C-alpha positions as CSV (number, residue, x, y, z in Angstrom):
1,M,17.8,-6.9,3.9
2,I,18.8,-8.4,0.6
3,A,22.0,-9.7,2.0
4,R,20.1,-11.5,4.8
5,I,17.7,-13.1,2.3
6,T,20.6,-14.2,0.1
7,A,22.4,-15.7,3.1
8,A,19.3,-17.6,4.1
9,V,18.7,-18.9,0.6
10,R,22.3,-20.1,0.4
11,L,21.7,-22.2,3.5
12,W,18.8,-23.9,1.8
13,F,21.2,-25.4,-0.8
14,A,24.1,-26.1,1.5
15,P,22.7,-27.9,4.6
16,E,26.2,-29.1,5.4
17,R,27.0,-25.6,6.5
18,I,24.3,-25.8,9.2
19,R,26.1,-28.8,10.7
20,E,29.2,-26.6,11.3
21,E,27.3,-24.6,13.9
22,G,27.0,-25.7,17.5
23,T,26.5,-29.3,18.6
24,T,24.5,-32.1,17.1
25,P,21.0,-32.2,18.7
26,D,19.2,-35.4,19.8
27,Y,18.3,-37.1,16.6
28,R,14.7,-37.3,17.6
29,F,14.4,-33.5,17.5
30,S,16.0,-33.4,14.1
31,L,13.6,-36.1,12.9
32,A,10.7,-34.1,14.3
33,N,12.0,-31.1,12.4
34,E,12.1,-33.2,9.2
35,R,8.5,-34.4,9.8
36,T,7.3,-30.9,10.2
37,F,9.1,-29.9,7.0
38,L,7.4,-32.8,5.1
39,A,4.0,-31.8,6.5
40,W,4.5,-28.3,5.0
41,I,5.6,-29.9,1.7
42,R,2.4,-32.0,1.8
43,T,0.4,-28.9,2.4
44,A,2.1,-27.2,-0.6
45,L,1.4,-30.3,-2.8
46,A,-2.3,-30.3,-1.7
47,L,-2.5,-26.6,-2.7
48,V,-1.0,-27.4,-6.1
49,A,-3.5,-30.2,-6.6
50,G,-6.3,-27.8,-5.6
51,G,-5.1,-25.1,-8.0
52,I,-4.9,-27.6,-10.8
53,A,-8.3,-29.1,-10.0
54,V,-10.0,-25.7,-9.9
55,D,-8.5,-24.8,-13.3
56,Q,-9.1,-28.1,-15.0
57,F,-12.4,-29.3,-13.6
58,L,-14.5,-26.2,-12.8
59,T,-14.9,-25.3,-16.4
60,G,-18.4,-24.1,-15.8
61,L,-17.0,-21.1,-14.0
62,R,-16.0,-17.9,-15.8
63,W,-12.4,-18.0,-16.9
64,A,-11.3,-15.0,-14.8
65,A,-12.8,-16.4,-11.6
66,R,-11.4,-19.9,-12.2
67,T,-8.0,-18.5,-13.0
68,T,-8.0,-16.2,-9.9
69,V,-8.8,-19.0,-7.5
70,A,-6.2,-21.3,-9.2
71,I,-3.5,-18.7,-9.0
72,V,-4.3,-18.0,-5.3
73,L,-4.0,-21.7,-4.5
74,L,-0.8,-22.0,-6.5
75,A,0.7,-18.9,-4.8
76,G,-0.1,-20.5,-1.5
77,A,1.7,-23.6,-2.5
78,V,4.8,-21.6,-3.5
79,A,4.7,-19.8,-0.1
80,C,4.4,-23.1,1.8
81,A,7.2,-24.7,0.0
82,F,9.6,-21.8,0.5
83,R,8.5,-21.4,4.1
84,A,9.0,-25.2,4.8
85,V,12.7,-25.1,3.9
86,H,13.2,-21.7,5.6
87,Q,11.6,-22.9,8.8
88,W,13.6,-26.2,8.7
89,V,16.8,-24.2,8.5
90,R,15.8,-21.8,11.3
91,V,14.8,-24.7,13.7
92,E,17.8,-26.8,12.9
93,R,20.2,-23.9,13.6
94,A,18.4,-23.0,16.8
95,M,18.6,-26.6,18.1
96,R,22.3,-26.8,17.2
97,R,23.0,-23.5,19.1
98,G,20.9,-24.5,22.1
99,E,18.6,-21.6,21.5
100,D,14.8,-21.4,21.9
101,L,13.0,-22.5,18.8
102,P,12.0,-19.6,16.6
103,A,8.4,-18.4,16.6
104,S,6.6,-18.3,13.3
105,R,3.6,-16.3,12.2
106,F,3.3,-18.3,9.0
107,P,0.7,-20.8,10.4
108,A,-1.6,-17.9,11.2
109,V,-0.9,-16.3,7.8
110,L,-1.6,-19.7,6.0
111,A,-4.8,-20.2,8.0
112,T,-6.0,-16.7,7.2
113,A,-5.1,-17.2,3.5
114,T,-6.8,-20.6,3.4
115,A,-10.0,-19.1,5.0
116,G,-9.9,-16.3,2.5
117,A,-9.4,-18.7,-0.4
118,A,-12.4,-20.7,0.9
119,V,-14.6,-17.6,1.0
120,L,-13.3,-16.8,-2.5
121,V,-14.3,-20.3,-3.7
122,I,-17.7,-20.0,-2.1
123,A,-18.3,-16.6,-3.8
124,V,-17.1,-17.9,-7.2
125,V,-19.3,-21.0,-6.9
126,V,-22.4,-19.0,-6.0
127,L,-21.8,-16.1,-8.3
128,G,-20.0,-18.0,-11.1
129,W,-22.7,-20.6,-11.6
130,A,-25.5,-18.2,-10.9
131,G,-24.1,-15.9,-13.6
132,R,-24.3,-18.4,-16.4
């Protein structure tokens, strides 16, 4: 398991090794893969901005509640950023090998986490401000 993770992370920092596999796919597919990667990075940046905003601007909330929400959002950002590069590598390798594109559960996980964070924010806003 550790060896697999290490090998995957090495590919993140050596994309030229990916080009050694298989044949070059149609550039439009590679560009679509890049756009998807950038969309995940934008999502990560939005989560970072949300975490910072909660921490800096919702000062009327209790410290523990504010910090919890901010950390959840920032952890989501970290997960999105790592998943973006990992999925880019997986898709690029599959295209070069002529394989089916890999399925991913991450969008469902992210949607569930986002919904959970939204419920947490609602609870914090209602209970945090009512508790003052």
